[in-house]
C-alpha positions as CSV (number, residue, x, y, z in Angstrom):
1,M,-0.1,-0.1,-0.3
2,T,3.3,2.2,-0.6
3,I,1.6,3.9,-3.5
4,F,-1.7,3.9,-2.2
5,I,-0.6,5.8,0.7
6,H,2.7,8.3,-0.6
7,E,-1.0,9.4,-3.5
8,L,-3.1,9.7,-0.1
9,K,-0.6,12.8,1.5
10,R,0.4,13.8,-1.9
11,N,-3.0,15.2,-2.3
12,Q,-4.4,16.1,0.8
13,K,-4.2,19.6,-0.4
14,I,-5.7,19.5,-3.4
15,L,-8.5,17.4,-1.4
16,L,-9.0,19.9,1.0
17,I,-8.8,23.3,-1.2
18,W,-11.9,21.3,-3.2
19,S,-13.8,19.9,-0.5
20,F,-13.5,23.2,0.9
21,C,-14.2,26.0,-1.7
22,V,-17.3,23.6,-2.8
23,G,-18.3,22.6,0.8
24,I,-18.1,26.7,1.3
25,L,-19.9,26.9,-0.5
26,C,-22.7,24.9,0.0
27,F,-22.3,25.9,3.4
28,G,-23.3,29.4,3.0
29,C,-25.7,29.0,0.4
30,L,-27.2,27.0,2.8
31,L,-27.0,30.2,5.7
32,L,-28.6,32.1,3.2
33,F,-31.6,30.4,2.9
34,G,-33.4,31.9,5.9
35,G,-32.4,35.6,4.9
36,L,-34.6,34.6,1.9
37,E,-37.5,33.0,2.6
38,D,-38.6,36.1,2.4
39,T,-38.9,37.2,-1.3
40,M,-38.4,32.8,-2.1
41,E,-42.3,33.1,-2.6
42,Q,-41.3,35.6,-6.1
43,M,-38.4,34.6,-7.1
44,A,-40.1,30.3,-6.9
45,E,-43.2,31.7,-9.5
46,G,-40.8,33.8,-12.3
47,Y,-38.8,30.3,-12.0
48,S,-41.6,28.1,-12.4
49,Q,-43.1,30.1,-15.8
50,M,-39.2,29.8,-17.5
51,G,-40.9,27.5,-19.3
52,T,-38.6,24.6,-20.8
53,L,-35.9,25.9,-18.6
54,S,-38.6,25.4,-15.5
55,E,-38.2,21.9,-16.6
56,V,-34.8,20.6,-17.4
57,L,-34.2,22.3,-13.4
58,G,-36.7,20.9,-11.7
59,L,-38.3,23.9,-10.9
60,D,-41.7,23.2,-12.7
61,R,-41.7,20.0,-9.9
62,L,-40.1,22.2,-6.6
63,S,-40.2,25.2,-5.5
64,I,-36.7,26.9,-4.0
65,A,-38.9,28.4,-2.0
66,T,-38.5,24.8,0.3
67,M,-35.7,24.1,2.0
68,E,-36.1,20.7,-0.6
69,G,-36.4,22.8,-3.7
70,F,-33.9,24.9,-3.1
71,Y,-31.5,22.6,-2.2
72,A,-32.7,19.5,-5.2
73,T,-32.6,22.6,-7.9
74,E,-30.0,25.0,-6.6
75,I,-27.5,23.2,-3.8
76,S,-27.7,20.4,-5.8
77,L,-26.5,21.9,-9.1
78,M,-23.4,23.9,-7.9
79,F,-22.1,20.3,-5.3
80,A,-22.7,18.1,-8.9
81,I,-20.3,20.6,-10.9
82,G,-17.7,21.6,-7.7
83,G,-17.3,17.0,-7.6
84,A,-17.4,16.2,-10.9
85,M,-14.3,18.7,-12.2
86,F,-12.9,17.6,-9.0
87,S,-12.9,13.3,-9.3
88,A,-12.1,14.6,-12.6
89,M,-8.8,16.9,-12.5
90,T,-7.7,14.1,-9.3
91,G,-8.3,10.8,-12.2
92,A,-6.2,13.0,-14.4
93,A,-3.7,13.2,-13.1
94,L,-2.7,10.1,-11.3
95,L,-0.6,8.0,-14.1
96,A,-0.2,10.7,-16.6
97,K,2.5,12.6,-13.3
98,E,4.8,10.3,-13.4
99,E,5.8,11.4,-17.3
100,E,5.6,14.8,-17.2
101,G,7.3,15.8,-14.1
102,H,10.3,12.9,-15.2
103,T,9.1,10.8,-12.4
104,A,8.8,6.8,-14.2
105,E,12.2,6.3,-14.3
106,F,12.2,5.4,-10.8
107,L,8.6,4.6,-9.7
108,Y,8.4,0.9,-12.4
109,T,11.9,0.2,-11.5
110,L,10.7,-0.6,-8.1
111,P,9.7,-4.4,-7.3
112,L,6.1,-3.2,-7.3
113,G,4.9,-4.2,-10.6
114,R,2.9,-2.0,-13.8
115,T,-0.8,-3.3,-12.3
116,R,-0.2,-2.7,-8.6
117,I,0.9,0.6,-9.3
118,V,-1.7,1.4,-11.0
119,L,-4.7,-0.7,-9.1
120,E,-2.5,1.8,-6.2
121,K,-3.1,5.1,-7.4
122,Y,-6.6,4.0,-8.7
123,A,-7.9,3.5,-5.0
124,S,-6.2,6.0,-3.9
125,F,-8.8,8.0,-6.5
126,W,-11.2,6.0,-5.0
127,A,-9.7,7.3,-1.5
128,L,-9.8,11.1,-2.4
129,T,-13.0,10.9,-3.9
130,L,-15.3,9.4,-1.5
131,L,-13.0,11.9,1.4
132,F,-14.3,14.7,-0.7
133,H,-18.2,13.4,-0.2
134,V,-17.1,13.2,3.2
135,I,-16.4,16.0,4.3
136,C,-19.2,18.7,1.6
137,A,-21.6,16.3,3.2
138,A,-20.4,17.6,6.7
139,W,-20.3,20.8,5.6
140,I,-23.4,20.5,4.1
141,L,-25.3,18.9,6.8
142,A,-23.3,22.0,9.4
143,G,-25.1,24.4,7.3
144,L,-28.4,22.7,7.6
145,L,-28.3,22.7,11.1
146,G,-27.2,26.4,11.7
147,A,-30.5,27.3,8.8
148,G,-32.7,25.5,11.3
149,E,-34.4,22.7,8.2
150,S,-33.3,19.2,7.5
151,L,-34.1,17.3,3.9
152,P,-35.2,13.9,3.6
153,C,-32.8,11.3,4.9
154,R,-33.8,8.7,2.1
155,E,-33.9,11.0,-0.9
156,F,-30.5,12.8,0.8
157,L,-28.6,10.3,1.1
158,T,-30.0,8.4,-2.5
159,F,-28.8,11.8,-4.2
160,H,-25.1,11.8,-2.2
161,G,-24.7,8.1,-2.8
162,L,-25.7,8.5,-7.2
163,Q,-23.2,11.8,-7.3
164,L,-20.3,9.1,-6.0
165,L,-21.3,6.9,-8.5
166,M,-21.9,10.4,-11.1
167,D,-18.2,11.0,-9.9
168,L,-16.1,7.7,-10.1
169,E,-17.8,7.6,-13.3
170,I,-16.2,10.4,-14.7
171,G,-12.0,10.3,-12.2
172,S,-12.4,6.6,-13.6
173,I,-12.2,8.0,-17.5
174,C,-10.1,11.0,-17.0
175,F,-8.1,7.9,-15.6
176,L,-8.2,6.5,-18.4
177,I,-7.1,9.7,-20.5
178,S,-4.2,9.9,-18.1
179,A,-2.9,6.1,-19.0
180,Y,-2.9,7.4,-22.9
181,C,-1.3,11.0,-22.2
182,R,2.9,12.0,-21.4
183,K,1.2,15.0,-18.9
184,K,-2.0,15.6,-17.3
185,P,-4.6,16.0,-19.2
186,V,-5.9,18.7,-16.9
187,G,-8.1,20.9,-19.4
188,A,-9.4,18.0,-21.1
189,A,-10.8,16.7,-18.1
190,L,-12.1,19.7,-17.4
191,G,-13.5,19.9,-20.4
192,I,-15.3,16.7,-19.8
193,A,-16.6,17.5,-16.8
194,I,-19.1,20.4,-18.6
195,L,-19.6,18.8,-21.9
196,L,-21.4,15.8,-19.7
197,Y,-23.4,18.6,-17.9
198,A,-24.6,20.2,-21.5
199,A,-25.5,16.9,-22.3
200,D,-27.2,16.3,-19.4
201,L,-29.0,19.8,-20.5
202,M,-29.7,18.3,-24.8
203,C,-31.2,15.6,-23.8
204,R,-33.5,17.2,-20.9
205,I,-34.5,19.9,-24.1
206,L,-34.7,18.2,-27.3
207,P,-36.3,15.0,-27.9
208,D,-34.3,14.5,-30.5
209,L,-31.2,14.0,-27.9
210,E,-32.5,12.0,-25.9
211,N,-30.6,9.2,-26.0
212,L,-27.6,11.2,-24.6
213,K,-28.9,10.1,-21.0
214,Y,-27.2,7.0,-22.3
215,V,-23.6,9.1,-22.4
216,T,-23.6,11.7,-18.8
217,P,-24.3,10.6,-15.4
218,Y,-25.4,13.5,-14.3
219,Y,-28.5,12.2,-15.8
220,F,-29.1,9.3,-13.6
221,S,-28.4,11.2,-10.6
222,N,-30.3,14.9,-10.6
223,G,-31.2,15.7,-7.4
224,A,-35.0,17.3,-8.3
225,D,-35.9,14.1,-10.6
226,I,-34.3,11.9,-7.1
227,F,-36.3,14.3,-4.2
228,T,-39.4,13.9,-6.6
229,G,-40.0,10.5,-6.3
230,I,-38.6,9.3,-9.6
231,K,-37.8,5.6,-9.6
232,I,-34.1,5.2,-10.3
233,N,-33.1,3.5,-14.1
234,T,-31.2,0.3,-12.8
235,R,-30.7,-0.4,-16.0
236,L,-29.1,2.6,-16.5
237,L,-27.3,2.7,-12.9
238,G,-25.9,-0.6,-14.8
239,L,-24.3,0.6,-17.9
240,H,-23.1,3.6,-16.4
241,A,-21.5,1.0,-13.5
242,A,-20.3,-1.2,-16.5
243,I,-18.7,2.0,-18.1
244,M,-16.9,3.4,-15.3
245,A,-15.5,-1.1,-14.4
246,A,-14.1,-0.9,-18.5
247,A,-12.2,2.8,-18.5
248,A,-10.6,1.1,-15.2
249,F,-10.1,-2.1,-16.7
250,S,-8.7,-0.5,-20.1
251,A,-6.3,1.3,-17.8
252,V,-4.9,-0.8,-16.4
253,T,-4.0,-2.9,-19.9
254,L,-3.5,0.3,-21.4
255,Y,-0.7,0.9,-19.1
256,R,0.9,-2.1,-18.6
257,K,2.1,-2.2,-22.2
258,K,2.9,1.3,-22.4
259,D,6.4,2.7,-23.5
260,L,6.9,4.9,-21.2
261,S,9.6,7.9,-21.2
262,A,12.0,9.0,-19.1
Protein backbone atom coordinates (compact mmCIF):
# COMPACT_ATOMS: atom_id res chain seq x y z
CA MET A 1 0.00 0.00 0.00
CA THR A 2 3.05 2.30 -0.29
CA ILE A 3 1.87 4.00 -3.49
CA PHE A 4 -1.68 4.30 -2.14
CA ILE A 5 -0.55 6.14 1.01
CA HIS A 6 1.89 8.27 -0.97
CA GLU A 7 -0.86 9.46 -3.32
CA LEU A 8 -3.18 10.29 -0.42
CA LYS A 9 -0.48 12.41 1.18
CA ARG A 10 0.53 14.03 -2.09
CA ASN A 11 -3.05 15.02 -2.94
CA GLN A 12 -4.23 16.03 0.53
CA LYS A 13 -3.84 19.76 -0.14
CA ILE A 14 -5.86 19.57 -3.35
CA LEU A 15 -8.48 17.52 -1.52
CA LEU A 16 -8.76 20.03 1.32
CA ILE A 17 -8.88 23.04 -1.00
CA TRP A 18 -11.56 21.60 -3.26
CA SER A 19 -13.69 20.15 -0.46
CA PHE A 20 -13.43 23.44 1.45
CA CYS A 21 -14.39 25.55 -1.58
CA VAL A 22 -17.34 23.38 -2.64
CA GLY A 23 -18.40 22.66 0.93
CA ILE A 24 -18.26 26.26 2.13
CA LEU A 25 -20.17 27.39 -0.97
CA CYS A 26 -22.99 24.96 -0.19
CA PHE A 27 -22.79 25.84 3.51
CA GLY A 28 -23.08 29.58 2.82
CA CYS A 29 -25.99 29.21 0.41
CA LEU A 30 -27.89 27.07 2.92
CA LEU A 31 -27.43 29.74 5.58
CA LEU A 32 -28.60 32.40 3.12
CA PHE A 33 -31.85 30.51 2.61
CA GLY A 34 -33.23 31.75 5.92
CA GLY A 35 -32.46 35.38 5.09
CA LEU A 36 -34.03 35.10 1.63
CA GLU A 37 -37.11 33.18 2.75
CA ASP A 38 -39.35 36.23 2.52
CA THR A 39 -38.55 36.77 -1.16
CA MET A 40 -38.34 33.10 -2.14
CA GLU A 41 -42.03 32.85 -3.00
CA GLN A 42 -41.72 35.59 -5.61
CA MET A 43 -38.54 34.05 -6.99
CA ALA A 44 -40.18 30.62 -7.14
CA GLU A 45 -43.11 32.02 -9.09
CA GLY A 46 -40.78 33.67 -11.58
CA TYR A 47 -38.66 30.56 -12.02
CA SER A 48 -41.72 28.37 -12.59
CA GLN A 49 -42.65 30.48 -15.62
CA MET A 50 -39.38 30.03 -17.47
CA GLY A 51 -40.84 27.38 -19.76
CA THR A 52 -38.56 24.56 -20.87
CA LEU A 53 -35.73 25.75 -18.65
CA SER A 54 -37.97 25.35 -15.61
CA GLU A 55 -38.68 21.75 -16.62
CA VAL A 56 -34.99 21.00 -17.18
CA LEU A 57 -33.97 22.36 -13.76
CA GLY A 58 -36.96 20.77 -12.03
CA LEU A 59 -38.43 24.13 -11.03
CA ASP A 60 -41.83 23.10 -12.42
CA ARG A 61 -41.95 20.24 -9.88
CA LEU A 62 -40.18 21.80 -6.90
CA SER A 63 -40.37 25.21 -5.30
CA ILE A 64 -37.18 26.95 -4.24
CA ALA A 65 -39.28 28.56 -1.49
CA THR A 66 -38.87 25.26 0.40
CA MET A 67 -35.56 23.88 1.62
CA GLU A 68 -36.16 20.62 -0.23
CA GLY A 69 -36.72 22.42 -3.52
CA PHE A 70 -33.85 24.85 -2.92
CA TYR A 71 -31.46 22.00 -2.18
CA ALA A 72 -32.61 19.81 -5.07
CA THR A 73 -32.37 22.56 -7.70
CA GLU A 74 -29.69 24.98 -6.50
CA ILE A 75 -27.33 23.33 -4.01
CA SER A 76 -27.30 20.00 -5.85
CA LEU A 77 -26.17 21.71 -9.05
CA MET A 78 -23.21 23.43 -7.37
CA PHE A 79 -22.22 20.22 -5.63
CA ALA A 80 -22.58 18.11 -8.79
CA ILE A 81 -20.40 20.32 -10.97
CA GLY A 82 -17.81 20.93 -8.24
CA GLY A 83 -17.55 17.22 -7.43
CA ALA A 84 -17.28 16.24 -11.09
CA MET A 85 -14.47 18.74 -11.68
CA PHE A 86 -12.56 17.52 -8.63
CA SER A 87 -12.82 13.85 -9.55
CA ALA A 88 -11.96 14.57 -13.19
CA MET A 89 -8.81 16.51 -12.26
CA THR A 90 -7.75 13.90 -9.72
CA GLY A 91 -8.22 10.98 -12.10
CA ALA A 92 -6.47 12.80 -14.94
CA ALA A 93 -3.32 13.53 -12.94
CA LEU A 94 -2.50 10.23 -11.25
CA LEU A 95 -0.73 8.40 -14.09
CA ALA A 96 0.40 11.11 -16.50
CA LYS A 97 2.20 13.11 -13.81
CA GLU A 98 4.92 10.44 -13.57
CA GLU A 99 6.06 11.03 -17.14
CA GLU A 100 5.47 14.77 -16.97
CA GLY A 101 7.52 15.04 -13.79
CA HIS A 102 10.20 12.65 -15.08
CA THR A 103 9.70 10.30 -12.13
CA ALA A 104 8.58 7.29 -14.17
CA GLU A 105 12.13 5.99 -14.56
CA PHE A 106 12.48 5.73 -10.78
CA LEU A 107 8.94 4.58 -9.93
CA TYR A 108 8.71 1.72 -12.40
CA THR A 109 12.08 0.26 -11.47
CA LEU A 110 10.73 -0.52 -7.99
CA PRO A 111 9.93 -4.22 -7.35
CA LEU A 112 6.18 -3.60 -7.39
CA GLY A 113 5.07 -4.17 -10.97
CA ARG A 114 3.06 -1.81 -13.13
CA THR A 115 -0.26 -3.52 -12.43
CA ARG A 116 0.07 -3.06 -8.69
CA ILE A 117 1.18 0.55 -9.06
CA VAL A 118 -1.76 1.43 -11.32
CA LEU A 119 -4.25 -0.36 -9.07
CA GLU A 120 -2.95 1.42 -5.98
CA LYS A 121 -3.16 4.76 -7.77
CA TYR A 122 -6.72 3.95 -8.82
CA ALA A 123 -7.60 2.93 -5.25
CA SER A 124 -6.21 6.27 -4.04
CA PHE A 125 -8.51 8.03 -6.53
CA TRP A 126 -11.49 6.20 -5.00
CA ALA A 127 -10.36 7.14 -1.50
CA LEU A 128 -9.82 10.81 -2.39
CA THR A 129 -13.24 11.01 -4.06
CA LEU A 130 -14.93 9.39 -1.08
CA LEU A 131 -13.16 11.74 1.35
CA PHE A 132 -14.24 14.71 -0.78
CA HIS A 133 -17.86 13.61 -0.50
CA VAL A 134 -17.64 13.00 3.25
CA ILE A 135 -16.13 16.43 3.92
CA CYS A 136 -18.63 18.22 1.70
CA ALA A 137 -21.52 16.31 3.27
CA ALA A 138 -20.31 17.49 6.69
CA TRP A 139 -20.38 21.10 5.48
CA ILE A 140 -23.86 20.62 4.05
CA LEU A 141 -25.20 19.07 7.25
CA ALA A 142 -23.66 21.95 9.22
CA GLY A 143 -25.41 24.39 6.88
CA LEU A 144 -28.76 22.67 7.34
CA LEU A 145 -28.27 22.70 11.11
CA GLY A 146 -27.33 26.38 11.07
CA ALA A 147 -30.38 27.24 8.97
CA GLY A 148 -32.64 25.20 11.25
CA GLU A 149 -33.82 23.08 8.31
CA SER A 150 -33.87 19.40 7.41
CA LEU A 151 -34.17 17.19 4.35
CA PRO A 152 -35.77 13.76 3.79
CA CYS A 153 -33.07 11.30 4.84
CA ARG A 154 -33.78 8.74 2.12
CA GLU A 155 -33.62 11.25 -0.74
CA PHE A 156 -30.56 12.94 0.74
CA LEU A 157 -28.61 9.67 0.99
CA THR A 158 -29.78 8.53 -2.44
CA PHE A 159 -28.68 11.78 -4.04
CA HIS A 160 -25.22 11.70 -2.49
CA GLY A 161 -24.78 8.01 -3.23
CA LEU A 162 -25.56 8.57 -6.90
CA GLN A 163 -23.33 11.64 -6.97
CA LEU A 164 -20.49 9.50 -5.67
CA LEU A 165 -21.08 6.95 -8.44
CA MET A 166 -21.17 9.77 -11.01
CA ASP A 167 -17.87 11.23 -9.81
CA LEU A 168 -16.20 7.82 -9.75
CA GLU A 169 -17.28 7.22 -13.34
CA ILE A 170 -16.08 10.61 -14.60
CA GLY A 171 -12.80 10.23 -12.71
CA SER A 172 -12.31 6.71 -14.09
CA ILE A 173 -12.73 7.98 -17.65
CA CYS A 174 -10.15 10.69 -16.96
CA PHE A 175 -7.90 8.06 -15.34
CA LEU A 176 -8.00 6.16 -18.63
CA ILE A 177 -7.14 9.33 -20.55
CA SER A 178 -4.25 9.87 -18.14
CA ALA A 179 -2.93 6.43 -19.09
CA TYR A 180 -2.68 7.57 -22.73
CA CYS A 181 -1.08 10.95 -22.04
CA ARG A 182 2.48 11.93 -21.20
CA LYS A 183 1.35 15.19 -19.56
CA LYS A 184 -1.52 15.78 -17.15
CA PRO A 185 -4.66 16.37 -19.29
CA VAL A 186 -6.25 18.71 -16.74
CA GLY A 187 -7.90 20.91 -19.37
CA ALA A 188 -9.45 17.91 -21.09
CA ALA A 189 -10.64 16.56 -17.75
CA LEU A 190 -12.42 19.78 -16.83
CA GLY A 191 -13.87 19.93 -20.33
CA ILE A 192 -15.30 16.43 -19.96
CA ALA A 193 -16.94 17.32 -16.64
CA ILE A 194 -18.62 20.38 -18.18
CA LEU A 195 -19.53 18.72 -21.49
CA LEU A 196 -21.27 15.84 -19.72
CA TYR A 197 -23.38 18.36 -17.80
CA ALA A 198 -24.21 20.12 -21.08
CA ALA A 199 -25.21 16.74 -22.53
CA ASP A 200 -27.62 16.26 -19.63
CA LEU A 201 -29.22 19.64 -20.34
CA MET A 202 -29.52 18.91 -24.06
CA CYS A 203 -31.12 15.49 -23.65
CA ARG A 204 -33.73 17.01 -21.34
CA ILE A 205 -34.48 19.95 -23.63
CA LEU A 206 -34.37 18.28 -27.05
CA PRO A 207 -36.34 15.02 -27.52
CA ASP A 208 -34.17 14.10 -30.51
CA LEU A 209 -31.14 13.95 -28.21
CA GLU A 210 -32.79 11.84 -25.52
CA ASN A 211 -30.29 9.03 -26.02
CA LEU A 212 -27.58 11.25 -24.57
CA LYS A 213 -28.87 10.11 -21.18
CA TYR A 214 -26.95 6.89 -21.80
CA VAL A 215 -23.76 8.94 -22.15
CA THR A 216 -23.93 11.39 -19.26
CA PRO A 217 -23.92 10.28 -15.61
CA TYR A 218 -25.53 13.59 -14.61
CA TYR A 219 -28.81 12.16 -15.86
CA PHE A 220 -29.26 9.41 -13.27
CA SER A 221 -27.93 11.58 -10.39
CA ASN A 222 -30.17 14.60 -11.01
CA GLY A 223 -31.25 16.14 -7.69
CA ALA A 224 -34.67 17.31 -8.87
CA ASP A 225 -35.54 13.82 -10.14
CA ILE A 226 -34.47 12.19 -6.88
CA PHE A 227 -36.29 14.62 -4.58
CA THR A 228 -39.52 14.35 -6.59
CA GLY A 229 -39.55 10.56 -6.28
CA ILE A 230 -38.85 9.65 -9.91
CA LYS A 231 -37.92 5.97 -10.01
CA ILE A 232 -34.23 5.27 -10.52
CA ASN A 233 -33.46 3.48 -13.79
CA THR A 234 -31.44 0.49 -12.58
CA ARG A 235 -30.46 -0.48 -16.14
CA LEU A 236 -29.00 2.97 -16.66
CA LEU A 237 -27.10 2.65 -13.38
CA GLY A 238 -25.77 -0.73 -14.48
CA LEU A 239 -24.64 0.72 -17.81
CA HIS A 240 -22.71 3.54 -16.16
CA ALA A 241 -21.19 1.18 -13.58
CA ALA A 242 -20.01 -0.97 -16.49
CA ILE A 243 -18.51 2.09 -18.20
CA MET A 244 -16.60 2.92 -15.03
CA ALA A 245 -15.30 -0.65 -14.71
CA ALA A 246 -14.35 -0.78 -18.40
CA ALA A 247 -12.44 2.50 -18.12
CA ALA A 248 -10.48 1.24 -15.11
CA PHE A 249 -9.71 -2.11 -16.74
CA SER A 250 -8.64 -0.42 -19.99
CA ALA A 251 -6.35 1.96 -18.07
CA VAL A 252 -4.58 -0.96 -16.37
CA THR A 253 -4.29 -2.94 -19.61
CA LEU A 254 -2.98 0.00 -21.60
CA TYR A 255 -0.50 1.15 -18.98
CA ARG A 256 1.03 -2.29 -18.61
CA LYS A 257 2.01 -2.20 -22.31
CA LYS A 258 2.82 1.50 -22.62
CA ASP A 259 6.31 2.58 -23.64
CA LEU A 260 7.07 5.05 -20.85
CA SER A 261 9.33 8.05 -21.29
CA ALA A 262 11.84 8.82 -18.56
